[in-house]
PDB file of N, CA, C, O and CB in Angstrom:
ATOM      1  N   MET A   1     109.340  61.736  97.091  1.00  0.00           N
ATOM      2  CA  MET A   1     108.500  62.843  97.170  1.00  0.00           C
ATOM      3  C   MET A   1     107.649  62.941  95.815  1.00  0.00           C
ATOM      4  O   MET A   1     106.474  62.675  95.561  1.00  0.00           O
ATOM      5  CB  MET A   1     109.362  64.123  97.446  1.00  0.00           C
ATOM      6  N   ARG A   2     108.730  63.437  95.033  1.00  0.00           N
ATOM      7  CA  ARG A   2     108.197  63.663  93.428  1.00  0.00           C
ATOM      8  C   ARG A   2     106.867  62.933  92.814  1.00  0.00           C
ATOM      9  O   ARG A   2     105.817  63.367  92.340  1.00  0.00           O
ATOM     10  CB  ARG A   2     109.379  63.131  92.445  1.00  0.00           C
ATOM     11  N   LYS A   3     107.552  61.235  93.109  1.00  0.00           N
ATOM     12  CA  LYS A   3     106.931  60.706  92.474  1.00  0.00           C
ATOM     13  C   LYS A   3     105.561  60.427  93.201  1.00  0.00           C
ATOM     14  O   LYS A   3     104.581  60.039  92.565  1.00  0.00           O
ATOM     15  CB  LYS A   3     107.647  59.787  92.040  1.00  0.00           C
ATOM     16  N   ARG A   4     105.534  60.627  94.474  1.00  0.00           N
ATOM     17  CA  ARG A   4     104.204  60.571  95.734  1.00  0.00           C
ATOM     18  C   ARG A   4     103.421  62.204  94.591  1.00  0.00           C
ATOM     19  O   ARG A   4     102.679  62.734  93.764  1.00  0.00           O
ATOM     20  CB  ARG A   4     105.033  61.118  98.360  1.00  0.00           C
ATOM     21  N   LEU A   5     104.294  62.166  95.418  1.00  0.00           N
ATOM     22  CA  LEU A   5     103.444  63.822  94.831  1.00  0.00           C
ATOM     23  C   LEU A   5     102.588  63.437  93.199  1.00  0.00           C
ATOM     24  O   LEU A   5     101.373  63.634  93.208  1.00  0.00           O
ATOM     25  CB  LEU A   5     105.131  65.487  94.365  1.00  0.00           C
ATOM     26  N   LEU A   6     103.240  62.891  91.815  1.00  0.00           N
ATOM     27  CA  LEU A   6     103.135  63.203  91.004  1.00  0.00           C
ATOM     28  C   LEU A   6     101.700  61.594  91.243  1.00  0.00           C
ATOM     29  O   LEU A   6     100.789  61.693  90.420  1.00  0.00           O
ATOM     30  CB  LEU A   6     104.568  63.558  90.054  1.00  0.00           C
ATOM     31  N   GLU A   7     101.612  60.772  91.887  1.00  0.00           N
ATOM     32  CA  GLU A   7     100.921  59.638  92.509  1.00  0.00           C
ATOM     33  C   GLU A   7      99.175  60.068  92.826  1.00  0.00           C
ATOM     34  O   GLU A   7      98.075  59.522  92.745  1.00  0.00           O
ATOM     35  CB  GLU A   7     101.837  59.268  94.017  1.00  0.00           C
ATOM     36  N   LEU A   8      99.922  61.784  93.342  1.00  0.00           N
ATOM     37  CA  LEU A   8      98.423  62.021  93.752  1.00  0.00           C
ATOM     38  C   LEU A   8      97.710  62.866  92.664  1.00  0.00           C
ATOM     39  O   LEU A   8      96.480  62.817  92.678  1.00  0.00           O
ATOM     40  CB  LEU A   8      98.309  62.820  95.214  1.00  0.00           C
ATOM     41  N   GLY A   9      98.356  63.692  91.652  1.00  0.00           N
ATOM     42  CA  GLY A   9      98.122  63.593  90.625  1.00  0.00           C
ATOM     43  C   GLY A   9      98.239  65.593  90.670  1.00  0.00           C
ATOM     44  O   GLY A   9      97.518  66.447  90.155  1.00  0.00           O
ATOM     45  N   ILE A  10      99.324  65.683  91.419  1.00  0.00           N
ATOM     46  CA  ILE A  10      99.626  67.128  91.937  1.00  0.00           C
ATOM     47  C   ILE A  10     101.564  67.401  91.365  1.00  0.00           C
ATOM     48  O   ILE A  10     102.613  67.031  91.892  1.00  0.00           O
ATOM     49  CB  ILE A  10      99.313  67.116  94.125  1.00  0.00           C
ATOM     50  N   ASP A  11     101.324  68.078  90.287  1.00  0.00           N
ATOM     51  CA  ASP A  11     102.210  68.639  89.374  1.00  0.00           C
ATOM     52  C   ASP A  11     102.911  69.736  89.113  1.00  0.00           C
ATOM     53  O   ASP A  11     102.204  70.587  89.654  1.00  0.00           O
ATOM     54  CB  ASP A  11     101.835  68.603  88.660  1.00  0.00           C
ATOM     55  N   GLY A  12     103.949  70.385  88.588  1.00  0.00           N
ATOM     56  CA  GLY A  12     104.367  71.455  88.847  1.00  0.00           C
ATOM     57  C   GLY A  12     103.432  72.821  88.762  1.00  0.00           C
ATOM     58  O   GLY A  12     103.815  73.797  89.406  1.00  0.00           O
ATOM     59  N   GLN A  13     102.402  72.899  88.102  1.00  0.00           N
ATOM     60  CA  GLN A  13     101.925  73.545  87.603  1.00  0.00           C
ATOM     61  C   GLN A  13     100.693  73.749  88.526  1.00  0.00           C
ATOM     62  O   GLN A  13      99.897  74.638  88.227  1.00  0.00           O
ATOM     63  CB  GLN A  13     101.913  73.187  86.412  1.00  0.00           C
ATOM     64  N   PHE A  14     100.449  72.860  89.810  1.00  0.00           N
ATOM     65  CA  PHE A  14      99.550  73.035  90.903  1.00  0.00           C
ATOM     66  C   PHE A  14     100.033  73.869  90.894  1.00  0.00           C
ATOM     67  O   PHE A  14      99.744  74.853  90.214  1.00  0.00           O
ATOM     68  CB  PHE A  14      99.310  72.380  92.015  1.00  0.00           C
ATOM     69  N   PHE A  15     101.142  73.734  91.822  1.00  0.00           N
ATOM     70  CA  PHE A  15     102.138  74.502  92.856  1.00  0.00           C
ATOM     71  C   PHE A  15     102.449  76.047  92.128  1.00  0.00           C
ATOM     72  O   PHE A  15     102.976  76.896  92.847  1.00  0.00           O
ATOM     73  CB  PHE A  15     103.792  73.492  93.080  1.00  0.00           C
ATOM     74  N   LYS A  16     102.199  76.312  91.048  1.00  0.00           N
ATOM     75  CA  LYS A  16     102.618  77.357  90.229  1.00  0.00           C
ATOM     76  C   LYS A  16     101.259  77.983  90.011  1.00  0.00           C
ATOM     77  O   LYS A  16     101.202  79.208  90.122  1.00  0.00           O
ATOM     78  CB  LYS A  16     103.425  76.911  88.901  1.00  0.00           C
ATOM     79  N   ASN A  17     100.126  77.300  89.709  1.00  0.00           N
ATOM     80  CA  ASN A  17      98.928  78.446  90.354  1.00  0.00           C
ATOM     81  C   ASN A  17      98.703  78.730  91.406  1.00  0.00           C
ATOM     82  O   ASN A  17      97.902  79.656  91.532  1.00  0.00           O
ATOM     83  CB  ASN A  17      97.772  78.294  90.199  1.00  0.00           C
ATOM     84  N   LEU A  18      99.208  78.175  92.535  1.00  0.00           N
ATOM     85  CA  LEU A  18      98.499  77.785  93.891  1.00  0.00           C
ATOM     86  C   LEU A  18      99.540  79.558  94.250  1.00  0.00           C
ATOM     87  O   LEU A  18      98.978  80.563  94.685  1.00  0.00           O
ATOM     88  CB  LEU A  18      99.015  75.633  94.962  1.00  0.00           C
ATOM     89  N   VAL A  19     100.734  79.499  93.993  1.00  0.00           N
ATOM     90  CA  VAL A  19     101.492  80.458  93.853  1.00  0.00           C
ATOM     91  C   VAL A  19     101.080  81.926  93.703  1.00  0.00           C
ATOM     92  O   VAL A  19     101.127  82.934  94.409  1.00  0.00           O
ATOM     93  CB  VAL A  19     102.110  80.109  92.975  1.00  0.00           C
ATOM     94  N   LYS A  20     100.557  81.530  92.188  1.00  0.00           N
ATOM     95  CA  LYS A  20     100.205  83.105  91.441  1.00  0.00           C
ATOM     96  C   LYS A  20      98.611  83.486  91.978  1.00  0.00           C
ATOM     97  O   LYS A  20      98.032  84.526  91.663  1.00  0.00           O
ATOM     98  CB  LYS A  20     100.209  82.990  89.343  1.00  0.00           C
ATOM     99  N   GLU A  21      98.170  82.666  92.647  1.00  0.00           N
ATOM    100  CA  GLU A  21      97.309  82.771  93.467  1.00  0.00           C
ATOM    101  C   GLU A  21      96.998  83.704  94.754  1.00  0.00           C
ATOM    102  O   GLU A  21      96.099  84.498  95.030  1.00  0.00           O
ATOM    103  CB  GLU A  21      97.355  81.829  93.685  1.00  0.00           C
ATOM    104  N   LEU A  22      98.019  83.295  95.334  1.00  0.00           N
ATOM    105  CA  LEU A  22      97.946  84.005  96.505  1.00  0.00           C
ATOM    106  C   LEU A  22      98.770  84.886  96.772  1.00  0.00           C
ATOM    107  O   LEU A  22      98.881  85.490  97.840  1.00  0.00           O
ATOM    108  CB  LEU A  22      97.949  83.357  97.404  1.00  0.00           C
ATOM    109  N   PHE A  23      99.764  85.079  95.246  1.00  0.00           N
ATOM    110  CA  PHE A  23     100.098  86.157  94.952  1.00  0.00           C
ATOM    111  C   PHE A  23      99.292  87.580  94.985  1.00  0.00           C
ATOM    112  O   PHE A  23      99.428  88.666  95.549  1.00  0.00           O
ATOM    113  CB  PHE A  23     100.459  85.868  93.983  1.00  0.00           C
ATOM    114  N   SER A  24      98.080  86.778  93.774  1.00  0.00           N
ATOM    115  CA  SER A  24      97.621  87.959  93.503  1.00  0.00           C
ATOM    116  C   SER A  24      96.478  88.297  94.664  1.00  0.00           C
ATOM    117  O   SER A  24      95.865  89.354  94.811  1.00  0.00           O
ATOM    118  CB  SER A  24      97.125  87.955  92.025  1.00  0.00           C
ATOM    119  N   LEU A  25      96.391  87.180  95.374  1.00  0.00           N
ATOM    120  CA  LEU A  25      95.329  87.290  96.629  1.00  0.00           C
ATOM    121  C   LEU A  25      96.182  88.717  97.565  1.00  0.00           C
ATOM    122  O   LEU A  25      95.773  89.875  97.650  1.00  0.00           O
ATOM    123  CB  LEU A  25      95.249  85.380  97.773  1.00  0.00           C
ATOM    124  N   CYS A  26      97.332  88.176  98.114  1.00  0.00           N
ATOM    125  CA  CYS A  26      97.625  88.932  98.442  1.00  0.00           C
ATOM    126  C   CYS A  26      97.985  90.722  98.184  1.00  0.00           C
ATOM    127  O   CYS A  26      98.082  91.478  99.151  1.00  0.00           O
ATOM    128  CB  CYS A  26      98.051  88.280  98.620  1.00  0.00           C
ATOM    129  N   TYR A  27      98.163  91.236  96.655  1.00  0.00           N
ATOM    130  CA  TYR A  27      98.668  92.138  95.801  1.00  0.00           C
ATOM    131  C   TYR A  27      97.471  92.689  96.126  1.00  0.00           C
ATOM    132  O   TYR A  27      97.361  93.629  96.914  1.00  0.00           O
ATOM    133  CB  TYR A  27      99.156  91.853  94.350  1.00  0.00           C
ATOM    134  N   GLY A  28      96.260  91.981  95.375  1.00  0.00           N
ATOM    135  CA  GLY A  28      95.123  92.974  95.727  1.00  0.00           C
ATOM    136  C   GLY A  28      94.546  93.576  96.848  1.00  0.00           C
ATOM    137  O   GLY A  28      93.884  94.609  96.934  1.00  0.00           O
ATOM    138  N   ASP A  29      95.040  92.451  98.026  1.00  0.00           N
ATOM    139  CA  ASP A  29      94.471  92.973  99.342  1.00  0.00           C
ATOM    140  C   ASP A  29      95.195  94.444  99.184  1.00  0.00           C
ATOM    141  O   ASP A  29      94.512  95.458  99.324  1.00  0.00           O
ATOM    142  CB  ASP A  29      94.931  91.972 100.882  1.00  0.00           C
ATOM    143  N   ILE A  30      96.611  94.525  98.885  1.00  0.00           N
ATOM    144  CA  ILE A  30      97.640  95.520  99.270  1.00  0.00           C
ATOM    145  C   ILE A  30      97.021  96.521  97.952  1.00  0.00           C
ATOM    146  O   ILE A  30      97.293  97.679  98.269  1.00  0.00           O
ATOM    147  CB  ILE A  30      99.548  94.893  99.242  1.00  0.00           C
ATOM    148  N   LYS A  31      96.497  96.512  96.978  1.00  0.00           N
ATOM    149  CA  LYS A  31      95.879  97.564  95.895  1.00  0.00           C
ATOM    150  C   LYS A  31      95.026  97.830  96.601  1.00  0.00           C
ATOM    151  O   LYS A  31      95.069  98.980  96.166  1.00  0.00           O
ATOM    152  CB  LYS A  31      95.388  97.225  94.470  1.00  0.00           C
ATOM    153  N   GLU A  32      94.095  97.884  97.452  1.00  0.00           N
ATOM    154  CA  GLU A  32      92.543  97.900  97.702  1.00  0.00           C
ATOM    155  C   GLU A  32      92.602  98.658  99.008  1.00  0.00           C
ATOM    156  O   GLU A  32      91.722  99.477  99.275  1.00  0.00           O
ATOM    157  CB  GLU A  32      91.729  96.308  97.824  1.00  0.00           C
ATOM    158  N   GLU A  33      93.962  98.333 100.125  1.00  0.00           N
ATOM    159  CA  GLU A  33      94.294  99.585 101.211  1.00  0.00           C
ATOM    160  C   GLU A  33      94.936 100.775 100.801  1.00  0.00           C
ATOM    161  O   GLU A  33      94.771 101.743 101.542  1.00  0.00           O
ATOM    162  CB  GLU A  33      95.189  99.167 102.289  1.00  0.00           C
ATOM    163  N   LYS A  34      95.896 100.983  99.404  1.00  0.00           N
ATOM    164  CA  LYS A  34      95.766 101.525  98.801  1.00  0.00           C
ATOM    165  C   LYS A  34      94.949 102.053  98.226  1.00  0.00           C
ATOM    166  O   LYS A  34      95.016 103.173  98.733  1.00  0.00           O
ATOM    167  CB  LYS A  34      96.131 101.304  98.552  1.00  0.00           C
ATOM    168  N   GLN A  35      93.982 102.113  97.322  1.00  0.00           N
ATOM    169  CA  GLN A  35      92.829 103.036  97.061  1.00  0.00           C
ATOM    170  C   GLN A  35      92.500 103.719  98.594  1.00  0.00           C
ATOM    171  O   GLN A  35      92.563 104.925  98.829  1.00  0.00           O
ATOM    172  CB  GLN A  35      91.423 102.113  96.365  1.00  0.00           C
ATOM    173  N   LYS A  36      92.137 102.663  99.573  1.00  0.00           N
ATOM    174  CA  LYS A  36      91.296 103.073 100.818  1.00  0.00           C
ATOM    175  C   LYS A  36      91.688 104.264 101.338  1.00  0.00           C
ATOM    176  O   LYS A  36      90.915 105.211 101.479  1.00  0.00           O
ATOM    177  CB  LYS A  36      91.345 102.122 101.923  1.00  0.00           C
ATOM    178  N   GLN A  37      93.240 104.286 101.737  1.00  0.00           N
ATOM    179  CA  GLN A  37      94.140 105.256 102.064  1.00  0.00           C
ATOM    180  C   GLN A  37      94.415 106.507 101.261  1.00  0.00           C
ATOM    181  O   GLN A  37      95.044 107.555 101.409  1.00  0.00           O
ATOM    182  CB  GLN A  37      95.196 104.656 102.183  1.00  0.00           C
ATOM    183  N   GLU A  38      93.825 106.054 100.546  1.00  0.00           N
ATOM    184  CA  GLU A  38      93.882 107.786  98.794  1.00  0.00           C
ATOM    185  C   GLU A  38      92.580 108.417  99.137  1.00  0.00           C
ATOM    186  O   GLU A  38      92.617 109.610  99.438  1.00  0.00           O
ATOM    187  CB  GLU A  38      93.629 107.112  96.278  1.00  0.00           C
ATOM    188  N   GLN A  39      91.056 107.600  99.138  1.00  0.00           N
ATOM    189  CA  GLN A  39      90.032 108.237  99.844  1.00  0.00           C
ATOM    190  C   GLN A  39      90.427 108.561 100.728  1.00  0.00           C
ATOM    191  O   GLN A  39      90.958 109.664 100.594  1.00  0.00           O
ATOM    192  CB  GLN A  39      89.041 107.734 100.107  1.00  0.00           C
ATOM    193  N   ARG A  40      90.501 108.003 102.116  1.00  0.00           N
ATOM    194  CA  ARG A  40      90.790 108.722 103.032  1.00  0.00           C
ATOM    195  C   ARG A  40      91.332 110.202 103.306  1.00  0.00           C
ATOM    196  O   ARG A  40      90.844 111.181 103.870  1.00  0.00           O
ATOM    197  CB  ARG A  40      91.336 108.087 103.382  1.00  0.00           C
ATOM    198  N   ASP A  41      92.865 109.883 102.504  1.00  0.00           N
ATOM    199  CA  ASP A  41      93.443 111.453 102.622  1.00  0.00           C
ATOM    200  C   ASP A  41      92.366 112.445 100.964  1.00  0.00           C
ATOM    201  O   ASP A  41      92.553 113.424 100.242  1.00  0.00           O
ATOM    202  CB  ASP A  41      95.939 111.323 102.267  1.00  0.00           C
ATOM    203  N   ILE A  42      91.912 111.979 101.041  1.00  0.00           N
ATOM    204  CA  ILE A  42      91.257 113.133  99.945  1.00  0.00           C
ATOM    205  C   ILE A  42      89.777 113.496 101.199  1.00  0.00           C
ATOM    206  O   ILE A  42      89.393 114.495 101.807  1.00  0.00           O
ATOM    207  CB  ILE A  42      90.611 112.167  97.788  1.00  0.00           C
ATOM    208  N   LEU A  43      89.510 112.639 101.135  1.00  0.00           N
ATOM    209  CA  LEU A  43      88.240 112.845 102.244  1.00  0.00           C
ATOM    210  C   LEU A  43      88.801 114.025 103.205  1.00  0.00           C
ATOM    211  O   LEU A  43      88.226 115.113 103.183  1.00  0.00           O
ATOM    212  CB  LEU A  43      87.862 111.251 103.294  1.00  0.00           C
ATOM    213  N   ALA A  44      90.249 113.754 104.296  1.00  0.00           N
ATOM    214  CA  ALA A  44      90.301 114.468 105.135  1.00  0.00           C
ATOM    215  C   ALA A  44      90.899 115.593 104.123  1.00  0.00           C
ATOM    216  O   ALA A  44      90.842 116.554 104.890  1.00  0.00           O
ATOM    217  CB  ALA A  44      90.977 113.942 106.374  1.00  0.00           C
ATOM    218  N   ALA A  45      91.431 116.114 102.923  1.00  0.00           N
ATOM    219  CA  ALA A  45      91.727 117.229 102.619  1.00  0.00           C
ATOM    220  C   ALA A  45      90.518 117.870 102.514  1.00  0.00           C
ATOM    221  O   ALA A  45      90.543 119.013 102.972  1.00  0.00           O
ATOM    222  CB  ALA A  45      92.505 117.284 101.607  1.00  0.00           C
ATOM    223  N   GLU A  46      89.222 117.424 101.954  1.00  0.00           N
ATOM    224  CA  GLU A  46      87.939 117.910 101.434  1.00  0.00           C
ATOM    225  C   GLU A  46      87.457 118.602 102.923  1.00  0.00           C
ATOM    226  O   GLU A  46      87.010 119.745 102.826  1.00  0.00           O
ATOM    227  CB  GLU A  46      86.839 116.551 100.715  1.00  0.00           C
ATOM    228  N   ILE A  47      87.500 118.118 104.034  1.00  0.00           N
ATOM    229  CA  ILE A  47      86.945 118.325 105.139  1.00  0.00           C
ATOM    230  C   ILE A  47      87.764 119.780 105.392  1.00  0.00           C
ATOM    231  O   ILE A  47      87.138 120.832 105.525  1.00  0.00           O
ATOM    232  CB  ILE A  47      87.093 117.048 106.200  1.00  0.00           C
ATOM    233  N   LEU A  48      89.346 119.713 105.448  1.00  0.00           N
ATOM    234  CA  LEU A  48      90.355 120.478 106.051  1.00  0.00           C
ATOM    235  C   LEU A  48      90.200 121.865 105.003  1.00  0.00           C
ATOM    236  O   LEU A  48      90.846 122.883 105.252  1.00  0.00           O
ATOM    237  CB  LEU A  48      91.966 119.601 106.076  1.00  0.00           C
ATOM    238  N   GLY A  49      89.440 121.796 104.024  1.00  0.00           N
ATOM    239  CA  GLY A  49      89.167 122.549 102.838  1.00  0.00           C
ATOM    240  C   GLY A  49      90.481 123.151 102.295  1.00  0.00           C
ATOM    241  O   GLY A  49      90.759 124.349 102.356  1.00  0.00           O
ATOM    242  N   ILE A  50      91.448 121.951 101.626  1.00  0.00           N
ATOM    243  CA  ILE A  50      92.896 122.024 101.495  1.00  0.00           C
ATOM    244  C   ILE A  50      92.350 122.035  99.593  1.00  0.00           C
ATOM    245  O   ILE A  50      92.476 122.999  98.837  1.00  0.00           O
ATOM    246  CB  ILE A  50      94.093 120.413 102.418  1.00  0.00           C
ATOM    247  N   ALA A  51      91.704 120.544  99.203  1.00  0.00           N
ATOM    248  CA  ALA A  51      91.254 120.538  97.576  1.00  0.00           C
ATOM    249  C   ALA A  51      90.763 121.717  97.292  1.00  0.00           C
ATOM    250  O   ALA A  51      90.362 121.960  96.154  1.00  0.00           O
ATOM    251  CB  ALA A  51      90.145 119.506  97.117  1.00  0.00           C
TER     252      ALA A  51
END
């Protein structure tokens, strides 16, 4: 299997980069969602006159 992957020009670095990219995409989405939730909370507080 490894020999075949090397024949295709795919090495460990490719997989490391792939995993890193996928993780950053997922983490980035989570981070954006948290920011959106915080903005909604602030807006709700302002509407209710709490802030």
